[in-house]
KEKOLFI-270552 format. One line per 10 residues: their letters; for each residue x, y, z of N, C-alpha, C, O. Coordinates in pm, 1 decimal. Layout:
// KEKOLFI-270552
A) X:Y:Z:X:Y:Z:X:Y:Z:X:Y:Z; ...
END
This chain:
// KEKOLFI-270552
MQTINMRQMK) 6859.0:9886.2:15017.0:6842.8:9871.0:14873.2:6764.7:9765.0:14826.9:6786.1:9653.0:14873.2; 6674.6:9782.5:14740.1:6576.2:9670.5:14713.6:6559.4:9630.8:14520.7:6530.8:9718.5:14439.2; 6576.2:9533.7:14495.6:6549.3:9501.5:14369.6:6422.8:9458.0:14335.1:6355.7:9367.7:14385.0; 6396.8:9538.4:14237.3:6238.3:9511.8:14196.9:6232.5:9504.8:13992.7:6326.6:9512.3:13913.7; 6124.2:9492.7:13973.3:6105.1:9502.6:13792.9:6136.1:9649.8:13753.0:6193.8:9738.2:13816.4; 6106.7:9649.7:13687.4:6139.7:9814.0:13634.7:5974.0:9852.3:13628.9:5914.0:9950.5:13672.7; 5934.5:9752.9:13568.4:5749.2:9788.0:13594.9:5687.7:9840.1:13682.8:5591.0:9912.5:13659.1; 5749.4:9803.2:13854.8:5722.0:9796.3:13946.3:5751.8:9975.5:13970.9:5676.3:10055.4:14026.2; 5837.7:9992.1:13931.7:5892.4:10214.6:13960.4:5783.0:10260.0:13924.2:5696.3:10227.7:13843.0; 5800.8:10347.1:14002.6:5704.8:10522.0:13999.8:5783.9:10583.2:13904.6:5874.3:10526.9:13843.0
KNQSGTIKAI) 5735.0:10750.1:13887.0:5745.7:10800.7:13833.0:5813.3:10854.7:13877.7:5820.3:10800.1:13987.9; 5894.8:10950.1:13877.9:6034.9:11029.5:13890.5:6123.6:10938.1:14005.4:6191.3:10997.3:14089.5; 6115.2:10741.1:14000.0:6169.0:10689.6:14053.4:6272.2:10695.0:14033.3:6273.6:10759.6:13928.5; 6459.5:10654.1:14078.9:6575.8:10614.2:14021.0:6642.8:10469.2:14044.1:6608.7:10413.5:14148.5; 6701.2:10424.9:13990.3:6780.9:10311.5:14018.3:6864.4:10264.9:13911.4:6844.0:10297.1:13794.4; 6990.1:10164.0:13961.3:7063.0:10117.7:13869.5:7046.0:9966.8:13804.7:7051.8:9865.8:13874.8; 7031.3:9964.9:13708.8:6984.1:9837.5:13617.5:7092.6:9720.8:13694.4:7212.5:9748.8:13694.4; 7055.0:9615.0:13746.8:7109.9:9504.7:13802.9:7101.4:9346.4:13714.1:7181.8:9259.1:13747.0; 7023.1:9324.8:13627.6:6984.5:9230.0:13572.5:6925.0:9255.5:13484.9:6869.4:9364.1:13501.5; 6886.8:9173.9:13314.5:6824.6:9162.1:13174.1:6837.3:9050.0:13213.3:6944.8:8990.4:13220.3
SASGELGRRI) 6693.3:8991.9:13254.0:6655.6:8834.7:13191.1:6588.6:8759.5:13101.9:6535.2:8648.5:13100.0; 6615.7:8901.7:12986.2:6547.3:8829.8:12862.2:6686.3:8779.3:12798.9:6797.7:8816.6:12835.5; 6657.5:8686.5:12696.2:6738.6:8639.9:12621.6:6682.3:8599.0:12476.1:6561.6:8600.6:12451.9; 6761.3:8569.3:12399.3:6760.6:8541.9:12249.7:6753.0:8672.0:12207.9:6830.7:8744.8:12269.7; 6633.7:8770.9:12057.6:6631.2:8888.4:12034.3:6588.7:8969.5:12055.6:6602.6:9064.4:11978.4; 6487.7:8986.4:12207.9:6460.7:9083.6:12278.9:6539.3:9108.5:12394.5:6551.3:9220.9:12443.3; 6598.5:8995.7:12444.0:6738.1:9075.6:12505.0:6815.6:9120.3:12437.2:6860.4:9222.7:12488.8; 6863.8:9096.7:12334.2:6970.3:9197.7:12223.2:6950.9:9291.5:12223.9:7043.5:9368.4:12249.6; 6815.1:9345.4:12195.4:6755.7:9454.2:12124.0:6693.2:9555.5:12256.8:6654.6:9671.6:12243.1; 6695.5:9471.8:12394.1:6701.2:9572.1:12502.7:6841.1:9615.5:12539.4:6864.1:9733.4:12566.2
RDMGLVPGTE) 6937.4:9520.7:12541.4:7103.0:9532.8:12547.3:7115.2:9651.5:12416.4:7163.6:9758.8:12452.5; 7090.0:9645.0:12322.2:7098.5:9740.6:12243.0:7075.9:9874.4:12239.9:7146.8:9948.4:12171.7; 6980.5:9916.4:12309.3:6910.3:10026.8:12343.7:7068.8:10117.2:12456.2:7069.3:10239.4:12471.0; 7152.6:10050.1:12502.1:7195.4:10073.2:12618.7:7161.0:10036.5:12750.1:7218.3:10056.1:12857.3; 7039.0:9969.9:12715.8:7012.4:9904.9:12893.7:7109.8:9809.1:12924.7:7100.9:9717.6:12842.8; 7199.3:9789.2:13006.9:7269.5:9668.3:13063.3:7308.1:9741.4:13169.6:7313.2:9862.5:13190.8; 7349.3:9591.3:13268.3:7390.6:9622.9:13400.6:7458.0:9759.1:13481.2:7564.6:9798.4:13434.0; 7419.7:9811.3:13564.0:7545.2:9905.5:13599.5:7436.5:10042.5:13503.1:7452.3:10142.7:13572.8; 7377.0:10067.4:13427.0:7318.0:10176.4:13388.5:7201.1:10224.6:13445.7:7090.3:10171.1:13442.7; 7252.8:10392.6:13529.7:7147.2:10414.2:13576.1:7045.9:10471.7:13505.8:7080.1:10516.8:13396.5
IRIMGRAPLY) 6911.8:10485.6:13540.9:6788.2:10485.2:13525.6:6659.8:10595.6:13612.9:6636.0:10584.8:13733.2; 6608.7:10670.6:13544.2:6496.0:10767.9:13600.0:6362.9:10715.2:13530.5:6363.1:10657.9:13421.6; 6257.4:10739.4:13600.8:6126.0:10702.2:13491.4:6077.2:10838.6:13505.7:6063.1:10922.7:13594.4; 6057.7:10825.1:13382.5:5962.7:10978.7:13318.3:5850.9:11016.1:13347.7:5817.8:11125.1:13394.2; 5746.8:10870.1:13305.4:5574.1:10927.3:13320.3:5563.8:10760.1:13244.0:5641.7:10682.4:13188.8; 5407.2:10764.3:13283.2:5394.0:10644.5:13211.5:5279.7:10706.0:13086.9:5237.1:10821.5:13091.6; 5244.9:10617.9:12990.0:5081.4:10673.0:12898.4:4973.4:10622.5:12976.6:4983.2:10536.0:13063.7; 4863.4:10685.1:12938.1:4743.1:10680.4:13037.0:4731.4:10565.7:13089.6:4704.7:10553.9:13209.2; 4750.4:10457.1:13005.2:4684.2:10332.3:13060.4:4778.9:10251.8:13099.1:4764.1:10131.2:13079.5; 4918.5:10310.3:13174.2:5087.1:10243.9:13163.7:5143.5:10164.9:13081.5:5226.0:10074.4:13093.9
DPVALRTIGF) 5076.5:10220.6:12976.3:5189.6:10130.1:12911.1:5165.9:10248.2:12751.9:5068.3:10311.6:12711.9; 5313.6:10231.7:12696.4:5436.9:10222.2:12744.2:5492.2:10327.9:12857.7:5415.6:10414.7:12899.7; 5651.3:10316.5:12914.5:5718.1:10352.1:13018.2:5835.1:10411.4:12955.2:5922.2:10352.3:12891.3; 5825.0:10553.4:12984.8:5918.3:10673.6:12931.4:6028.3:10663.1:13059.5:5987.1:10635.5:13172.2; 6162.7:10685.9:13034.5:6276.3:10644.3:13108.4:6363.5:10696.4:13040.3:6366.4:10694.8:12917.3; 6465.3:10762.1:13133.0:6560.3:10868.3:13097.7:6700.1:10763.2:13162.8:6715.3:10693.0:13262.8; 6779.4:10798.0:13050.4:6917.6:10683.0:13073.6:7018.6:10815.1:12981.9:6991.6:10919.4:12922.2; 7141.0:10738.6:13013.4:7256.8:10810.8:12944.2:7213.9:10937.8:12836.9:7234.7:10936.4:12715.5; 7145.6:11052.3:12918.2:7148.6:11140.7:12795.7:7057.8:11107.1:12718.6:7092.2:11162.8:12614.3; 6959.9:11051.3:12696.6:6818.9:11037.1:12585.3:6700.0:10962.4:12673.3:6729.1:10894.5:12771.8
TLTLRNKEAD) 6571.1:10980.1:12631.3:6441.6:10937.0:12660.0:6426.2:10826.4:12584.8:6457.3:10816.7:12466.1; 6375.2:10737.3:12657.4:6407.8:10587.9:12565.7:6177.3:10550.1:12634.0:6114.6:10597.8:12728.6; 6148.4:10481.2:12558.3:6018.6:10464.5:12614.2:6032.6:10258.2:12612.4:6117.8:10202.2:12543.5; 5950.7:10194.9:12684.5:5947.8:10054.7:12643.3:5808.0:10031.6:12694.7:5729.5:10104.6:12755.1; 5800.9:9891.5:12646.2:5613.2:9844.4:12705.6:5674.7:9756.5:12805.3:5776.4:9690.0:12824.6; 5543.6:9794.3:12868.6:5582.9:9691.1:13020.3:5582.0:9505.1:12974.6:5597.1:9414.1:13056.1; 5564.5:9492.0:12855.9:5607.1:9353.5:12860.9:5774.5:9331.1:12857.0:5836.4:9225.1:12866.3; 5817.3:9445.3:12842.9:5945.6:9441.3:12793.5:6056.7:9503.1:12949.4:6167.2:9472.8:12994.4; 5958.5:9590.7:12981.9:5980.5:9648.6:13156.7:6006.4:9501.5:13212.6:6102.6:9475.7:13284.9; 5943.6:9439.2:13186.0:5932.6:9270.5:13313.3:6062.8:9274.9:13324.8:6106.8:9341.5:13418.5
YIQVEVEA) 6145.9:9215.3:13246.2:6269.6:9164.2:13196.7:6387.4:9226.9:13243.1:6492.2:9167.1:13218.7; 6396.6:9373.6:13327.3:6479.8:9456.7:13372.3:6447.9:9460.9:13517.9:6341.4:9500.3:13565.3; 6563.2:9411.1:13591.7:6534.5:9419.6:13729.9:6631.0:9550.9:13794.4:6747.3:9584.6:13772.2; 6535.2:9600.4:13874.8:6654.8:9779.6:13864.9:6670.6:9741.0:14034.5:6592.3:9655.6:14076.1; 6759.6:9795.5:14123.2:6810.2:9847.7:14248.7:6779.2:9982.9:14271.0:6814.4:10079.0:14202.6; 6687.4:9981.6:14406.2:6634.0:10108.6:14383.0:6639.0:10143.7:14546.8:6610.9:10048.8:14620.0; 6670.4:10264.1:14607.7:6605.4:10299.2:14716.0:6520.6:10265.4:14804.8:6419.5:10335.7:14803.5; 6523.2:10178.6:14887.4:6424.7:10096.7:14959.7:6339.4:10202.2:15010.6:6241.1:10174.4:15079.3
END
């Protein structure tokens, strides 16, 4: 297993959130969306210019901008 930030993940790649490094309002907003350590996610796809990223987690699809995805560390299969 290796830990990468969410922006580096590829389409259909799955992983488990290990840490959120954002603080303040952005950190709270990310956690309020259900993205907390231990949550399993799968990248569904990206917009044509690679921003935003769509991910599937706990029964719904969510999109994040790359600058938000940079704060999320994910453990993936090597």
